DSSP file (Angstrom, degrees, kcal/mol; ACC not computed):
  #  RESIDUE AA STRUCTURE BP1 BP2  ACC     N-H-->O    O-->H-N    N-H-->O    O-->H-N    TCO  KAPPA ALPHA  PHI   PSI    X-CA   Y-CA   Z-CA
    1    1 A M              0   0    0      0, 0.0     2,-0.4     0, 0.0     0, 0.0   0.000 360.0 360.0 360.0 136.0  -72.1  -87.1 -105.6
    2    2 A R        -     0   0    0      2,-0.0     2,-0.6     1,-0.0     0, 0.0  -0.735 360.0-144.9 -97.4 136.5  -72.1  -85.6 -109.0
    3    3 A R        -     0   0    0     -2,-0.4     2,-0.4     3,-0.0     3,-0.0  -0.865  10.6-154.8-103.0 128.6  -71.9  -81.9 -109.6
    4    4 A D    >>  -     0   0    0     -2,-0.6     3,-1.2     1,-0.1     4,-0.6  -0.840  14.9-140.1-101.5 137.3  -73.8  -80.6 -112.5
    5    5 A I  T 34 S+     0   0    0     -2,-0.4     3,-0.3     1,-0.3    -1,-0.1   0.711 102.8  58.8 -69.4 -18.0  -72.6  -77.3 -114.1
    6    6 A F  T 34 S+     0   0    0      1,-0.2    -1,-0.3     4,-0.0     4,-0.1   0.640  95.3  63.6 -84.2 -13.5  -76.2  -76.3 -114.6
    7    7 A D  T <4 S+     0   0    0     -3,-1.2    -1,-0.2     2,-0.1    -2,-0.2   0.722  82.7  95.2 -81.2 -21.5  -77.0  -76.5 -110.9
    8    8 A E  S  < S-     0   0    0     -4,-0.6     2,-0.2    -3,-0.3    -3,-0.0  -0.376  84.6-105.2 -72.5 150.1  -74.6  -73.8 -110.0
    9    9 A K        -     0   0    0     -2,-0.1     2,-0.5     1,-0.1    -1,-0.1  -0.465  29.7-123.8 -72.6 143.5  -75.9  -70.3 -109.6
   10   10 A V        -     0   0    0     -2,-0.2     2,-0.6    -4,-0.1    -1,-0.1  -0.759  20.5-131.0 -88.5 131.4  -75.1  -67.8 -112.3
   11   11 A H        -     0   0    0     -2,-0.5    -1,-0.0     1,-0.1     0, 0.0  -0.741  21.4-174.5 -86.0 120.8  -73.4  -64.7 -111.1
   12   12 A D        +     0   0    0     -2,-0.6     2,-0.3     2,-0.0    -1,-0.1   0.156  52.9  92.8 -99.8  17.8  -75.1  -61.6 -112.5
   13   13 A E        -     0   0    0      2,-0.0     2,-0.4     0, 0.0    -2,-0.1  -0.817  59.9-146.5-115.3 154.2  -72.7  -59.1 -111.1
   14   14 A I        -     0   0    0     -2,-0.3     2,-0.8     2,-0.0    -2,-0.0  -0.945  21.9-122.2-118.0 136.9  -69.6  -57.5 -112.7
   15   15 A N        -     0   0    0     -2,-0.4     4,-0.3     1,-0.2    -2,-0.0  -0.700  30.3-179.3 -78.3 111.0  -66.5  -56.5 -110.8
   16   16 A V     >  +     0   0    0     -2,-0.8     4,-2.4     1,-0.2     5,-0.2   0.450  55.5  95.4 -94.7  -1.4  -66.2  -52.8 -111.5
   17   17 A T  H  > S+     0   0    0      1,-0.2     4,-2.2     2,-0.2     5,-0.2   0.920  86.6  46.7 -58.5 -47.0  -63.1  -52.1 -109.5
   18   18 A P  H  > S+     0   0    0      0, 0.0     4,-2.1     0, 0.0    -1,-0.2   0.868 111.6  53.1 -64.4 -32.0  -60.7  -52.5 -112.5
   19   19 A L  H  > S+     0   0    0     -4,-0.3     4,-2.4     2,-0.2    -2,-0.2   0.895 108.7  48.9 -67.7 -38.8  -63.0  -50.3 -114.6
   20   20 A L  H  X S+     0   0    0     -4,-2.4     4,-2.6     2,-0.2     5,-0.2   0.902 109.7  51.9 -66.8 -40.2  -62.9  -47.5 -112.0
   21   21 A D  H  X S+     0   0    0     -4,-2.2     4,-2.2     1,-0.2    -2,-0.2   0.923 111.2  47.8 -60.2 -43.2  -59.1  -47.7 -111.8
   22   22 A L  H  X S+     0   0    0     -4,-2.1     4,-2.3     2,-0.2    -2,-0.2   0.907 110.8  51.2 -64.2 -41.6  -59.0  -47.4 -115.6
   23   23 A A  H  X S+     0   0    0     -4,-2.4     4,-2.3     2,-0.2    -2,-0.2   0.916 110.3  48.9 -62.9 -43.5  -61.4  -44.4 -115.5
   24   24 A W  H  X S+     0   0    0     -4,-2.6     4,-2.4     1,-0.2    -1,-0.2   0.912 111.2  50.2 -63.3 -42.1  -59.3  -42.6 -112.8
   25   25 A C  H  X S+     0   0    0     -4,-2.2     4,-2.5     1,-0.2    -1,-0.2   0.907 110.7  49.4 -62.6 -41.3  -56.1  -43.2 -114.9
   26   26 A L  H  X S+     0   0    0     -4,-2.3     4,-2.4     2,-0.2    -1,-0.2   0.896 110.3  50.7 -65.4 -39.2  -57.8  -41.8 -118.0
   27   27 A I  H  X S+     0   0    0     -4,-2.3     4,-2.5     2,-0.2    -2,-0.2   0.924 111.4  47.9 -63.2 -44.1  -59.0  -38.7 -116.1
   28   28 A I  H  X S+     0   0    0     -4,-2.4     4,-2.4     2,-0.2     5,-0.2   0.922 112.5  48.4 -64.3 -44.1  -55.5  -38.0 -114.7
   29   29 A V  H  X S+     0   0    0     -4,-2.5     4,-2.4     1,-0.2    -1,-0.2   0.904 112.1  50.2 -62.2 -40.8  -54.0  -38.4 -118.2
   30   30 A F  H  X S+     0   0    0     -4,-2.4     4,-2.4     2,-0.2    -2,-0.2   0.917 110.6  48.8 -63.5 -44.2  -56.6  -36.1 -119.6
   31   31 A I  H  X S+     0   0    0     -4,-2.5     4,-2.4     1,-0.2     5,-0.2   0.921 113.6  46.4 -62.7 -44.3  -56.0  -33.4 -117.0
   32   32 A I  H  X S+     0   0    0     -4,-2.4     4,-2.0     1,-0.2    -1,-0.2   0.912 113.2  49.2 -65.6 -41.6  -52.2  -33.6 -117.5
   33   33 A A  H  X S+     0   0    0     -4,-2.4     4,-1.6    -5,-0.2    -2,-0.2   0.896 112.7  47.2 -66.1 -39.1  -52.5  -33.5 -121.2
   34   34 A V  H  X S+     0   0    0     -4,-2.4     4,-1.8     1,-0.2    -2,-0.2   0.929 113.7  46.2 -70.0 -44.3  -54.9  -30.5 -121.2
   35   35 A T  H  < S+     0   0    0     -4,-2.4    -1,-0.2     1,-0.2    -2,-0.2   0.835 113.9  49.7 -69.4 -30.0  -52.9  -28.4 -118.7
   36   36 A A  H  < S+     0   0    0     -4,-2.0    -1,-0.2    -5,-0.2    -2,-0.2   0.834 114.7  43.3 -75.6 -31.3  -49.6  -29.1 -120.6
   37   37 A S  H  < S+     0   0    0     -4,-1.6     2,-1.1    -5,-0.2    -2,-0.2   0.736 101.1  70.6 -88.0 -21.7  -51.1  -28.2 -124.0
   38   38 A V     <  +     0   0    0     -4,-1.8    -1,-0.2     1,-0.2     3,-0.1  -0.726  52.2 129.7 -99.7  87.6  -52.9  -25.0 -122.9
   39   39 A Q  S    S-     0   0    0     -2,-1.1     2,-0.2     1,-0.5    -1,-0.2   0.270  73.2 -91.7-117.4   7.3  -50.1  -22.6 -122.2
   40   40 A G        -     0   0    0     -3,-0.2    -1,-0.5     2,-0.1     2,-0.3  -0.531  64.6 -35.2 108.9-178.9  -51.4  -19.7 -124.2
   41   41 A I        -     0   0    0     -2,-0.2     2,-0.5    -3,-0.1    -3,-0.0  -0.595  62.3-116.4 -81.3 136.9  -50.9  -18.6 -127.8
   42   42 A K        -     0   0    0     -2,-0.3     2,-0.4     2,-0.0    -1,-0.1  -0.632  39.7-176.8 -77.1 124.2  -47.4  -19.1 -129.2
   43   43 A V        -     0   0    0     -2,-0.5     2,-1.1     0, 0.0     0, 0.0  -0.952  32.3-124.3-125.2 139.9  -45.9  -15.7 -130.0
   44   44 A N        -     0   0    0     -2,-0.4    -2,-0.0     0, 0.0     0, 0.0  -0.739  38.6-152.5 -82.7 100.6  -42.6  -15.0 -131.5
   45   45 A L        -     0   0    0     -2,-1.1     2,-0.1     1,-0.1     0, 0.0  -0.447  12.3-114.2 -79.9 145.8  -41.1  -12.7 -128.8
   46   46 A P        -     0   0    0      0, 0.0     2,-0.4     0, 0.0    -1,-0.1  -0.413  31.0-115.0 -74.4 155.5  -38.5  -10.0 -129.6
   47   47 A K        -     0   0    0     -2,-0.1     2,-0.2     1,-0.0     0, 0.0  -0.724  22.7-129.7 -93.1 140.0  -35.0  -10.4 -128.2
   48   48 A A        -     0   0    0     -2,-0.4     2,-0.1     1,-0.1    -1,-0.0  -0.604  26.4-112.5 -85.6 148.4  -33.6   -7.9 -125.7
   49   49 A S        -     0   0    0     -2,-0.2    -1,-0.1     1,-0.1     0, 0.0  -0.473  10.9-136.9 -79.0 153.1  -30.3   -6.3 -126.3
   50   50 A G  S    S+     0   0    0     -2,-0.1    -1,-0.1     2,-0.1    -2,-0.0   0.524  72.8 107.0 -85.0  -6.0  -27.4   -7.2 -124.0
   51   51 A A  S    S-     0   0    0      1,-0.1    -2,-0.1     3,-0.0     3,-0.1  -0.493  78.5-108.8 -75.0 141.6  -26.3   -3.5 -123.8
   52   52 A P        -     0   0    0      0, 0.0     2,-0.2     0, 0.0    -1,-0.1  -0.349  39.2 -98.6 -67.7 151.2  -27.0   -1.8 -120.5
   53   53 A S        -     0   0    0      1,-0.1     0, 0.0     2,-0.1     0, 0.0  -0.476  23.2-156.5 -72.2 137.6  -29.7    0.9 -120.5
   54   54 A L        +     0   0    0     -2,-0.2     2,-0.2    -3,-0.1    -1,-0.1   0.601  65.3  97.8 -89.5 -12.4  -28.5    4.4 -120.8
   55   55 A S  S    S-     0   0    0      1,-0.1    -2,-0.1     0, 0.0     3,-0.1  -0.554  77.0-121.6 -79.1 141.7  -31.6    5.9 -119.1
   56   56 A K        -     0   0    0     -2,-0.2     2,-0.1     1,-0.1    -2,-0.1  -0.506  32.9 -98.2 -78.8 148.1  -31.3    6.8 -115.5
   57   57 A P        -     0   0    0      0, 0.0    -1,-0.1     0, 0.0     0, 0.0  -0.425  25.8-146.2 -66.0 141.8  -33.7    5.2 -113.0
   58   58 A K  S    S+     0   0    0     -2,-0.1     2,-0.2     2,-0.1    35,-0.0   0.807  71.0  92.0 -80.9 -30.0  -36.6    7.4 -112.2
   59   59 A T        -     0   0    0     37,-0.1     2,-0.5    39,-0.1    39,-0.2  -0.468  66.8-147.2 -72.1 131.9  -37.0    6.3 -108.6
   60   60 A K  E     -a   98   0A   0     37,-2.4    39,-2.6    -2,-0.2     2,-0.5  -0.848   6.7-150.1-100.9 134.2  -35.1    8.4 -106.0
   61   61 A A  E     -a   99   0A   0     -2,-0.5    12,-3.8    37,-0.2     2,-0.6  -0.905   7.1-166.1-107.9 125.9  -33.7    6.6 -102.9
   62   62 A I  E     -aB 100  72A   0     37,-3.1    39,-3.2    -2,-0.5     2,-0.4  -0.956  10.5-168.9-111.4 119.3  -33.3    8.5  -99.7
   63   63 A S  E     -aB 101  71A   0      8,-2.7     8,-3.0    -2,-0.6     2,-0.5  -0.887  10.1-161.1-111.6 139.1  -31.3    6.7  -97.1
   64   64 A I  E     -aB 102  70A   0     37,-2.8    39,-2.5    -2,-0.4     6,-0.2  -0.969  16.2-148.9-120.3 114.4  -30.9    7.7  -93.5
   65   65 A M    >   -     0   0    0      4,-2.8     3,-1.7    -2,-0.5    38,-0.0  -0.235  29.8-102.1 -78.5 169.3  -27.9    6.3  -91.7
   66   66 A D  T 3  S+     0   0    0      1,-0.3    41,-0.2     2,-0.1    -1,-0.1   0.731 122.2  55.4 -66.7 -21.7  -27.8    5.4  -88.0
   67   67 A N  T 3  S-     0   0    0      2,-0.1    -1,-0.3    39,-0.1    39,-0.0   0.446 122.9-103.7 -89.2   0.6  -25.7    8.6  -87.3
   68   68 A G  S <  S+     0   0    0     -3,-1.7     2,-0.2     1,-0.3    -2,-0.1   0.354  72.0 145.3  97.4  -5.6  -28.4   10.7  -88.9
   69   69 A Q        -     0   0    0     -5,-0.1    -4,-2.8     1,-0.0     2,-0.4  -0.475  39.6-143.7 -68.8 134.6  -26.6   11.4  -92.2
   70   70 A I  E     -BC  64  77A   0      7,-0.6     7,-2.8    -6,-0.2     2,-0.4  -0.853  15.0-168.8-105.2 134.7  -29.0   11.6  -95.1
   71   71 A Y  E     -BC  63  76A   0     -8,-3.0    -8,-2.7    -2,-0.4     2,-0.6  -0.962  13.5-153.8-121.6 139.1  -28.1   10.3  -98.6
   72   72 A M  E >  S-BC  62  75A   0      3,-2.9     3,-2.2    -2,-0.4     2,-0.9  -0.972  79.8 -37.9-111.9 119.4  -29.9   10.8 -101.8
   73   73 A D  T 3  S-     0   0    0    -12,-3.8    -2,-0.1    -2,-0.6   -10,-0.1  -0.589 128.7 -31.6  58.1-102.6  -29.2    7.9 -104.1
   74   74 A A  T 3  S+     0   0    0     -2,-0.9    -1,-0.3     2,-0.1   -12,-0.1   0.262 119.3  95.0-123.8  11.4  -25.5    7.5 -103.1
   75   75 A Y  E <  S-C   72   0A   0     -3,-2.2    -3,-2.9     0, 0.0     2,-0.2  -0.884  73.9-121.2-111.5 132.7  -24.6   11.1 -102.3
   76   76 A P  E     +C   71   0A   0      0, 0.0     2,-0.3     0, 0.0    -5,-0.3  -0.498  39.9 173.4 -69.9 136.4  -24.6   12.7  -98.8
   77   77 A V  E     -C   70   0A   0     -7,-2.8    -7,-0.6    -2,-0.2     2,-0.2  -0.945  28.7-125.4-138.7 158.1  -27.0   15.7  -98.6
   78   78 A S     >  -     0   0    0     -2,-0.3     4,-2.5    -9,-0.1     5,-0.2  -0.470  40.8 -99.4 -91.6 174.7  -28.3   18.1  -96.0
   79   79 A M  H  > S+     0   0    0      1,-0.2     4,-2.3     2,-0.2     5,-0.1   0.886 124.9  49.2 -64.1 -38.1  -32.0   18.7  -95.6
   80   80 A S  H  > S+     0   0    0      2,-0.2     4,-2.2     1,-0.2    -1,-0.2   0.898 112.7  46.9 -69.5 -39.2  -31.9   21.9  -97.6
   81   81 A Q  H  > S+     0   0    0      2,-0.2     4,-2.6     1,-0.2     5,-0.2   0.889 111.7  52.0 -66.2 -38.6  -30.0   20.2 -100.4
   82   82 A L  H  X S+     0   0    0     -4,-2.5     4,-2.6     2,-0.2    -2,-0.2   0.919 110.0  48.4 -62.8 -43.7  -32.4   17.3 -100.3
   83   83 A E  H  X S+     0   0    0     -4,-2.3     4,-2.2     2,-0.2    -2,-0.2   0.922 112.4  48.0 -63.8 -44.0  -35.4   19.7 -100.6
   84   84 A A  H  X S+     0   0    0     -4,-2.2     4,-1.9     2,-0.2    -2,-0.2   0.921 113.7  47.0 -63.7 -43.6  -33.8   21.6 -103.5
   85   85 A S  H  X S+     0   0    0     -4,-2.6     4,-2.4     1,-0.2     5,-0.2   0.923 112.4  49.1 -63.9 -44.4  -32.9   18.4 -105.4
   86   86 A L  H  X S+     0   0    0     -4,-2.6     4,-2.6     1,-0.2    -1,-0.2   0.861 107.9  55.0 -66.3 -34.1  -36.4   16.9 -104.9
   87   87 A R  H  X S+     0   0    0     -4,-2.2     4,-2.1    -5,-0.2    -1,-0.2   0.923 109.6  47.2 -62.2 -42.8  -38.0   20.2 -106.1
   88   88 A Q  H  X S+     0   0    0     -4,-1.9     4,-1.7     2,-0.2    -2,-0.2   0.935 114.6  45.2 -64.5 -46.0  -36.0   20.0 -109.3
   89   89 A Y  H  X S+     0   0    0     -4,-2.4     4,-2.4     1,-0.2    -1,-0.2   0.882 112.5  52.1 -65.5 -37.1  -36.9   16.3 -109.8
   90   90 A K  H  < S+     0   0    0     -4,-2.6    -1,-0.2     1,-0.2    -2,-0.2   0.865 107.4  52.4 -67.3 -36.5  -40.5   17.0 -109.0
   91   91 A A  H  < S+     0   0    0     -4,-2.1    -1,-0.2     1,-0.2    -2,-0.2   0.870 113.5  44.1 -66.3 -36.2  -40.7   19.8 -111.5
   92   92 A A  H  < S+     0   0    0     -4,-1.7    -2,-0.2     1,-0.3    -1,-0.2   0.862 130.3  21.8 -75.9 -36.2  -39.3   17.5 -114.2
   93   93 A D    ><  -     0   0    0     -4,-2.4     3,-1.0    -5,-0.2    -1,-0.3  -0.906  62.6-166.5-136.2 105.1  -41.6   14.5 -113.3
   94   94 A P  T 3  S+     0   0    0      0, 0.0     2,-0.1     0, 0.0    -1,-0.1   0.770  91.9  54.4 -63.8 -24.2  -44.8   15.3 -111.3
   95   95 A N  T 3  S+     0   0    0     28,-0.1    -5,-0.1    29,-0.1    28,-0.1  -0.271  78.3 166.3-102.0  46.4  -45.2   11.6 -110.5
   96   96 A L    <   -     0   0    0     -3,-1.0    29,-0.5    -2,-0.1     2,-0.4  -0.463  27.4-144.2 -65.7 118.6  -41.7   11.2 -109.0
   97   97 A P        -     0   0    0      0, 0.0   -37,-2.4     0, 0.0     2,-0.4  -0.706  20.1-174.6 -86.3 137.9  -41.4    7.9 -107.1
   98   98 A V  E     -ad  60 126A   0     27,-2.7    29,-2.0    -2,-0.4     2,-0.4  -0.988  11.9-161.4-132.3 138.1  -39.3    8.0 -103.9
   99   99 A V  E     -ad  61 127A   0    -39,-2.6   -37,-3.1    -2,-0.4     2,-0.5  -0.963   9.3-150.9-118.0 141.0  -38.3    5.3 -101.5
  100  100 A V  E     -ad  62 128A   0     27,-3.0    29,-2.4    -2,-0.4     2,-0.6  -0.946   8.6-171.0-113.6 124.8  -37.1    6.0  -98.0
  101  101 A K  E     -a   63   0A   0    -39,-3.2   -37,-2.8    -2,-0.5     2,-0.5  -0.931   9.2-176.1-117.0 106.4  -34.6    3.6  -96.4
  102  102 A G  E     -a   64   0A   0     -2,-0.6   -37,-0.2    27,-0.4   -36,-0.1  -0.871  27.8-117.1-105.0 134.3  -34.1    4.3  -92.7
  103  103 A D    >   -     0   0    0    -39,-2.5     3,-1.3    -2,-0.5   -38,-0.0  -0.313  24.4-121.0 -61.9 149.0  -31.5    2.4  -90.6
  104  104 A G  T 3  S+     0   0    0      1,-0.3    -1,-0.1     3,-0.0   -39,-0.1   0.727 112.1  47.4 -65.7 -21.8  -33.1    0.4  -87.7
  105  105 A K  T 3  S+     0   0    0      2,-0.1    -1,-0.3     3,-0.0     3,-0.1   0.404  85.9 115.7-100.4   1.9  -31.1    2.4  -85.2
  106  106 A V  S <  S-     0   0    0     -3,-1.3     2,-0.2   -42,-0.2   -40,-0.1  -0.372  78.9 -96.8 -72.9 150.3  -31.8    5.9  -86.5
  107  107 A A    >>  -     0   0    0    -41,-0.2     3,-1.3     1,-0.1     4,-0.9  -0.478  29.3-131.0 -64.9 133.3  -33.7    8.3  -84.4
  108  108 A Y  H 3> S+     0   0    0      1,-0.3     4,-2.0    -2,-0.2     3,-0.2   0.790 103.2  67.3 -58.1 -30.0  -37.4    8.2  -85.5
  109  109 A Q  H 3> S+     0   0    0      1,-0.2     4,-2.3     2,-0.2    -1,-0.3   0.844  94.5  56.9 -61.9 -35.4  -37.4   12.0  -85.7
  110  110 A S  H <> S+     0   0    0     -3,-1.3     4,-1.7     2,-0.2    -1,-0.2   0.904 108.2  46.4 -64.2 -40.9  -35.0   12.0  -88.7
  111  111 A V  H  X S+     0   0    0     -4,-0.9     4,-2.5     1,-0.2    -2,-0.2   0.907 111.4  52.0 -66.8 -41.5  -37.3    9.7  -90.7
  112  112 A I  H  X S+     0   0    0     -4,-2.0     4,-2.7     1,-0.2    -2,-0.2   0.883 106.7  53.9 -63.4 -39.0  -40.3   11.9  -89.8
  113  113 A E  H  X S+     0   0    0     -4,-2.3     4,-2.1     2,-0.2    -1,-0.2   0.910 110.4  46.5 -62.0 -42.0  -38.5   15.0  -91.0
  114  114 A V  H  X S+     0   0    0     -4,-1.7     4,-2.2     2,-0.2    -2,-0.2   0.916 112.9  49.4 -66.2 -42.7  -37.8   13.4  -94.3
  115  115 A L  H  X S+     0   0    0     -4,-2.5     4,-1.9     1,-0.2    -2,-0.2   0.883 110.1  51.3 -64.7 -37.8  -41.5   12.3  -94.6
  116  116 A D  H  X S+     0   0    0     -4,-2.7     4,-2.5     2,-0.2    -1,-0.2   0.901 108.7  51.8 -64.1 -40.2  -42.7   15.8  -93.7
  117  117 A L  H  X S+     0   0    0     -4,-2.1     4,-1.9     1,-0.2    -2,-0.2   0.919 109.5  49.2 -61.2 -43.9  -40.4   17.2  -96.4
  118  118 A L  H  <>S+     0   0    0     -4,-2.2     5,-2.7     1,-0.2    -1,-0.2   0.866 110.8  50.5 -63.7 -36.3  -41.9   14.8  -99.0
  119  119 A Q  H ><5S+     0   0    0     -4,-1.9     3,-1.2     3,-0.2    -2,-0.2   0.904 108.6  51.4 -68.9 -40.7  -45.4   15.7  -97.9
  120  120 A R  H 3<5S+     0   0    0     -4,-2.5    -2,-0.2     1,-0.3    -1,-0.2   0.860 109.9  49.6 -62.7 -35.3  -44.6   19.5  -98.3
  121  121 A L  T 3<5S-     0   0    0     -4,-1.9    -1,-0.3    -5,-0.2    -2,-0.2   0.441 114.2-121.2 -83.6   0.6  -43.3   18.8 -101.8
  122  122 A D  T < 5 +     0   0    0     -3,-1.2     2,-0.8     1,-0.2    -3,-0.2   0.882  52.6 161.7  60.8  42.6  -46.5   16.9 -102.6
  123  123 A I      < +     0   0    0     -5,-2.7    -1,-0.2     1,-0.2    -2,-0.1  -0.849   7.5 170.4 -92.9 111.0  -44.7   13.7 -103.4
  124  124 A T        +     0   0    0     -2,-0.8     2,-1.4     1,-0.1    -1,-0.2   0.670  54.6  81.5-100.4 -19.8  -47.3   11.0 -103.2
  125  125 A Q        +     0   0    0    -29,-0.5   -27,-2.7     2,-0.0     2,-0.4  -0.701  65.9 154.8 -89.9  91.9  -45.5    8.0 -104.7
  126  126 A L  E     -d   98   0A   0     -2,-1.4     2,-0.4   -29,-0.2   -27,-0.2  -0.939  24.1-173.3-125.8 138.4  -43.7    7.0 -101.6
  127  127 A G  E     -d   99   0A   0    -29,-2.0   -27,-3.0    -2,-0.4     2,-0.5  -0.992  14.7-148.1-131.6 141.9  -42.3    3.7 -100.4
  128  128 A L  E     -d  100   0A   0     -2,-0.4     2,-0.4   -29,-0.2   -27,-0.2  -0.946  21.5-138.8-108.3 123.5  -40.7    2.6  -97.2
  129  129 A V        +     0   0    0    -29,-2.4   -27,-0.4    -2,-0.5     2,-0.3  -0.666  27.3 172.0 -87.6 130.4  -38.0   -0.1  -97.6
  130  130 A T        -     0   0    0     -2,-0.4     2,-0.4   -29,-0.1   -29,-0.0  -0.854  33.5-108.8-127.9 166.7  -37.9   -2.9  -95.0
  131  131 A Q        -     0   0    0     -2,-0.3     2,-0.1     1,-0.0     3,-0.0  -0.799  38.9-106.7 -97.7 140.5  -36.0   -6.1  -94.8
  132  132 A R        -     0   0    0     -2,-0.4     2,-0.4     1,-0.1    -1,-0.0  -0.422  34.3-117.9 -66.9 135.3  -37.9   -9.4  -95.2
  133  133 A L        -     0   0    0     -2,-0.1     2,-0.6     2,-0.0    -1,-0.1  -0.619  23.9-144.0 -77.0 125.1  -38.3  -11.3  -92.0
  134  134 A V              0   0    0     -2,-0.4    -1,-0.0     1,-0.1    -3,-0.0  -0.802 360.0 360.0 -93.2 124.5  -36.6  -14.6  -92.1
  135  135 A K              0   0    0     -2,-0.6    -1,-0.1     0, 0.0    -2,-0.0   0.438 360.0 360.0 -97.8 360.0  -38.5  -17.4  -90.3
């Protein structure tokens, strides 16, 4: 039996799978190119000096040790000395920031006394330092 090439059915469909693969690849290349090229305006940034800063840090750190001893920055102070020092710093800078670091074993009353002192002196920029929980 003879097969004639005109007897076969003509396929009217196109396999679009390779076209879709090409389209996805082009989209991915376009996304990568756009995000890599759009990083903001190029600015000639100034260089920082390597010299240490001579200005003192403004934030005052109050530490309460487990035995109840209070330190301001790195110096041991009593509650009356702490109040006098904070009054002076508050007079110089009305927005004086203070951080309180209390030992985990310290009596809670010691921390409350320091917080009450800060409230009496109207120090509103207050931070309590904690340790990050490691999971």
